[in-house]
N, C-alpha and C positions, 0 to 999 in steps of 0.2 A: 770521116764518116758522114753520111747523109742522114739527117734526123727529121722525123715528122712529128708534129704536135697537134693532135686533134683536141679541140677545146682550148685553143691557145689564148683566148681572151678571158678565161677564168683565172682566178688567183693562182691556182696550181700551175696552169699553163704559162702564165707570166713569170712565175718563179723558175720554171724550167728554162725559159728563154734567158733569164738573167744568169743562170748557172752555165748553160750550154754555150752561150756566147763567149765565155772565158775558158771553155774546156779545150785542152791542147789537142784532142783527137777529133774534134767536131769541126767540119769544114762547111757544111750547109745545114741551115735550119729552114724547114718548110712548115708553114702554119696553115691549119685547116679549121673550118667551122661549119657546123650544120645549119646555122641560123644567120650568119653575118658574112656570107661569102661575097667576094669582090670588094669588100671594104678594106682599105689599107689599114693594117694594124697600127701603124704609127699615127694615123689620123685619129684613131680611137684612143690610143695611149701615147701621149706626146713624149713620154720619157724614152720611147723606142726610136725617136727620130735619129736618122743616120746610123741606126744599129740594125733594125729589121725593117727594110723598106720594100714591102711586098704586099699584095692583096691577100686576104684570106681565101684559101682555095676550097672548092667544094670537095666533099669526101668521095674519093674514087679508089676502088680496090686496086685497079691497074696502076694508078699513080703511086699509091702507098706501097705496093709490092716492090717498087724499084728502090726503096729506101733501105737503110741498114737497121734502123731502130724506129719504132713507132710508139709514141706515148699517147695514152688517152686520159685526158683530164676532164672528163665529162660527168654529168649527173648520173646517178644510178639508173640502170636500165638502158643506157645508150651503148656503152662499149660491148655489151653482150650481143648487140645486133651487127657489130662491125668486125671485131677481132677474130671470131671463129672463121670468117671467110679469108683471113690472111694467114691462118695457121698452115705451115708447110710451104708457103710461097716465098720465103726468104728472110723477111725482116724479123728481128727480135721484137717482142711485143711486151709492153709494160703498162698495165692498167692501174690508174690511181683511184678508181672508184671501187665500190665493194662487189662488183659483179661476179668476180671469180674467186672470192675469198671463202665463201661458205660452201662446204662440200654437199650438204643435203639440200636439194632444191626446195623441199617443203619448208625447211627452216628459213631459207633465203626469202621465199615469197611471203612468209608470215611476218618477218621483221622488216622487210623493205617494201612490201606491198607493190612489187613489180614482178613480171614474169622472170623466171630463172634463166640463166644462160644455158646453152646446150650442154648437157652433162659431159659429153666427150671433151669439150673445151675446158670445163671446170676441172676434170680429172687430170688434164695435162698441165694445169696452172700450178706453179710453185709459189708458196707463200714467201714473199720477199723480205724476210727479217734476216739480214746478212749475218748477224752475230750468232744466229742459231741455225741457219739453213744455207750456209755458204756453199757447200759442195753441190747441193741440188740446184742452187741459183746458177752456178757456173755452167751447167749443162742444159739449162731451161730454154725453151722457146717463148713461153708466156709466163709473165710474172704477175701475180696478184699483189700489188704494193699494199702493205698494211695500212690500216686506218691510223689517224693521228692519235686518238685516245688509246687504241690498243698498243701502239708503239711505246708510249710512255709507261703504260701500265704493265705490259708484258716484260719489257726489258728490266724493269725494277723487281718484278715478282718471280720470274722464271728460275733464277739461280737458287732462290730460297725454297721454292717448291721442289725443284729437282733433287736437292740435297736433303729433303725431309725436315727442314728447319722450322717451317710454319705449316699450319693446318689448312689445306686448300678447301676444305668443306665449309669454312667460315671466313670468306673474304669479303671485305667491304672497301670499295674504292669511291672516293669523292674527287671528281675531276673538274677542272676549271679551264676554260678556253677563252682566247680573244675572239673578236667578232669575225676575223677573216676565215675562221673554221666553218662558218656558215655559207661560204661562197659569196659571189658578188651580186646575186639576185636579191634585191631589196625585200625585206619583210618587216612586219611590225616589231619582231624581236630585235632586229638590228637597226631599226630606225634610230637616228641620233637622239631624238627626244625620249625614246624608250630605254636606250642603252646607257646614255650618259647619266652619271650619278646613280647608277642602279646596279643590282646584282641579282641575277635570275637563275632559278633552277628550271630545267626543261626536260621533256621526255622522261618523266619520273618513272623509274623502273622499266622503261621501255625503249632505251636507246639501242639502235641497230648494231652497235659495236659489242654488245654483251655476248651474243653467240660466237662472234669472231674470237673474242678473248678466251672464252671457255673452250672452244674447239682447239685453239692453238696450244693452250696449256695441256690439254689431254694428249694431243699429237706429240708434243715435244718432251713431256715428262712422264706420260703413261698414267697420270693421276687425274681424277675427275673432280673439278672444282665446282663450288657453288658460290656465285658471285652476286653480291648486291652492288650495283654500279649506278651512280648518278652523276649527271653533268650540269655544269653551271656556266653561264655566260657572264664575263666580266668586262668592264669598259676599257679595254685595250685592244690594239689591232692584232698582235701576234703573240703566240705562246700558249703552252699547256702545262699545267701542274696537275699530276695525278698522285693523290695521297691515298695510300692503301693501308688498311689495318688488318692484322691477322694474328690469331693466337699462336704462340710459340709451342712447338712440340716439346715433350719432356726432355729436360737436360740441355736445351739449346742455349748457347752462350753468345755474347756479342762477338767474341773471337771467331766462333764458327761462322757467323753471318758475314763478317768482314772477309774471312778466308774464302767463302763461297763466291762472293762478289769479285774478289781478286782473281780467283781461278777462272771465272767466266769471262772477265773483261780486261784483264791486265794487258793483253796484247791487242785489244780492239782499238782501232784508231778514232772511233767516234763515240765511245762510251767512257765517261769519267766518273769514278766513284770517289765521293768525298765523305769523310768521317768527321762527326762532331763539329759540323759547321753551324753556328748558331743562327745565321741568316742564310736562307736558301731560296733563290728566286728564279723566275723565268728570264729575267734580263741577262743572266750569266750565259745563256745560250742563244740569245736573240740574233737572228740572221745567220746562224751557223747550223752545221749538221750534227752537232753534239747532242747526246742525251746525258744529262748529269743525274746521278743517283745518290741518295743518302738514306741509310737505314739506321734507326735508333731503337733501342729496347726500352719499354716502360716496365720496370720490375714490379710496380704496384699492380698493374693489370695483367702482367705476363703476356703482353702483346708487343708486336713489332709495328712501328710506324715507318712506312716505306714510301719514299717520295721520288718521283721521276719528273724531270722537266725537259721539255723540248720546244723548239720553234715548230709550230704546227705546219707551216708551209715548207719547212726544210726537212728535218729528220722525220716529220710527220707526213710529208708528201713528196715534193719535188727533189729534195736533197737525197732522201732514201731511194727514190726512183733512179737518180743518176748513179748512186752507189751500186744499185742492182745492175744498171747498164754496164758499168765498169767491170763488174764481175762476169756478166754474161759474155762480154766481148774480149775478155782476157787482158784488160787494161789495168793500170794502177788503180786500186780501189779508191784511192783518195783523189784521183784526177778531177779537177774542177771544184773540189769541195774543201780545200784548205782555207776556209774563210774564218777569220778571227771574229768572235761574237761582237756585236755592236753594243757596247755597254752604255753609251750615251746617245 
């Protein structure tokens, strides 16, 4: 297959290159940039020497239409100006930004402060959470790859909400991410002097992933959640831990919770459910496409503590995007993704 990556110099794009270079069905990778065209990508990123030796190409619809799959790893508001022109022209399209995730354009513009994508394209987009949308993904032309925070949060919450084991009207999620989740554009928040030996909360009650999570819960379970969701930046490079708290519904037992998780994920290749693990960390999924989940009950408060961990650049971005590509193209879902986590 011939693959194009728009935004190849971003962290998501670089992770796509790392995965796709070792994918058994990928034979060509073409890299594109709207701001650094003609620069050799291996000159900018020396780790790609003798691996990707080509200049970054200007974005051209005619060139992109000749490829089998096009990924966009671009900032919000960019993919919405490119991918609609490629619909119906051949390639499978996978967007790693939030441009096609939110169905209501008013909600998108409120939370992202960007013009919404054409509504026709948004309506064609399938939300790329394979464990819950596999059939729709297999026939899709355009995938809205889920956000990193929503992936960890949704995978851990959805089975319990669907089975009526927790009350979705009172959800609280405390999520923490490494610095790579902010992209490679420098900011005060990610400046070494600010990040090192520090722990920050940001976008308090206003993170753009809130409507994505609420919309997806409603779509997949038929239940309307109310979510208090806050995000924190911690001084590490990769990883997300989403810790959610929810009241148990009457009569819910630990056995029912574990059974719901087993039913949802027992056959899923990239979701691992752990019970009663006293130490649960982001390191256990570092560099892999796994999402690890653990749920425990606090009988004193009658609440569940629900924890999901992912590598934000893998299951939270490029890994999940390749998993979606595999499904769209009728390939082995695990192709290119059987990476053992880097524990050290």
